[in-house]
N, C-alpha and C positions, 0 to 999 in steps of 0.2 A: 196092179188093179185100179188105183188112179185115174189112170191115161182112160181105159176104158170107161169110168165113169163118168168123167168129163166128154169122152166122145159121146155118151147116150146123153149129156145133157144137150149137148151140141144138136145133135139131132130130133131132138123134141122143143128145144127153142125155133131149129130151122123151121119146123114143122105150122110154130106159133106162127112165124113171119108171112110162113105162106099162108096160114091160113086167113090174116087180115090181110093179102094182096101187096105186102111188102116188097118191092125189089131189092135185093142187095148189090152191091157190086161183088164181083168174082171175088174169092179168096186168095191172096197171094200164095205163092207154092211155102210150104212151111221150109225149114233151113235148118239144121240142127244147131243148138248152140255151141257155143265156142268151148263152155264149161259148165258139163252136164249138171253136174251138183250143186253148182251157183243156181244156175234154173230152177233143181227142184225144189230147193231150199226158197226160193224166192215164189215158190207155187203153196209150200206148204204153206210158208207163213204168212201170205195173203191169201187163204183160203181160212186160214183163224182171224183176221183182221177181218175181213169178207164179210163172215159169220157173225160176229160183235155187232157191225154197226148195220147190218144188215135187219137183223131181228128186232135191235133196238128200233132203228126206224119204223119197221114195221107196228112195231109196238106206241111208237107214237102217232101214226099215222089212225091207227085202232081210236086211241083216244082221241084224236083229235076232232074226230066227225067230219073231217071234210071226205075220206071216201066215201062211197053211197054203201051202208047197209051190205046189201048182198055180196058185193066185192070183197069186204071185210070178214064176211061170214065165211069166205070159202076157205081163208087162211087160218078159221078158226081152230085151237089147240084141237078141240075135241075132233072136230073132224076133218080136213086134212094137212093143217100145219104141223102137227106134231110129226108126220114121217116123214116131211122137208128139215125137220130140227134134228131128228133122231140120224137124216142120210148125213146131214152137214158132222154132226159131232163125229160121226165114222168116221169122215175123213179127216178130221179134226187129231180123233185119237190114232188113226193108222198112221200119219204123218209126225206126231209126237210119241210114239213109239219108236217110229222107223228112226227119228232122231236120236234117242236113247239108244237102241241097240248100234246105229253106228257107232254112236260117239263110244261105247262101251268095248266095240270090236275093235278099235284103232290100234293099233301099237301106241306106248305111252310116246316115243317123241315124235308123232302126228298129233297129238291130244291139243296142246298149243295151238296147232294151226289151224285145227279144224274148228276151234273155240272162235280163235280169229276172224274164220270166215264165216262162223254163224252172227255176229258181232257185228258184220258189216253188211249182213242183209235186211 
């Protein structure tokens, strides 16, 4: 589910870049991670951190008055920013619920390993 959502984001951003005539280098071929669980954990926790800072930075930009009002209004909660927040919140909630489910479903002898792996991410 999350992979499909991120692929949609990639498509939207590629269209935005294309609309502004920005040329990007070809994307390198994707190679599967050596440790898929660690890669998924990094992705999930990065989503949480990314959202925390992105929303805070947006609010700081809004309060600073540095950006044109028309640009800031594009992301006002009443208009379009709220769906963005809700979408990111769904990603975080999905990941947090997955971590809880996965930890709960592990046999008792694998839980310490998972907790150690989680702490190292």
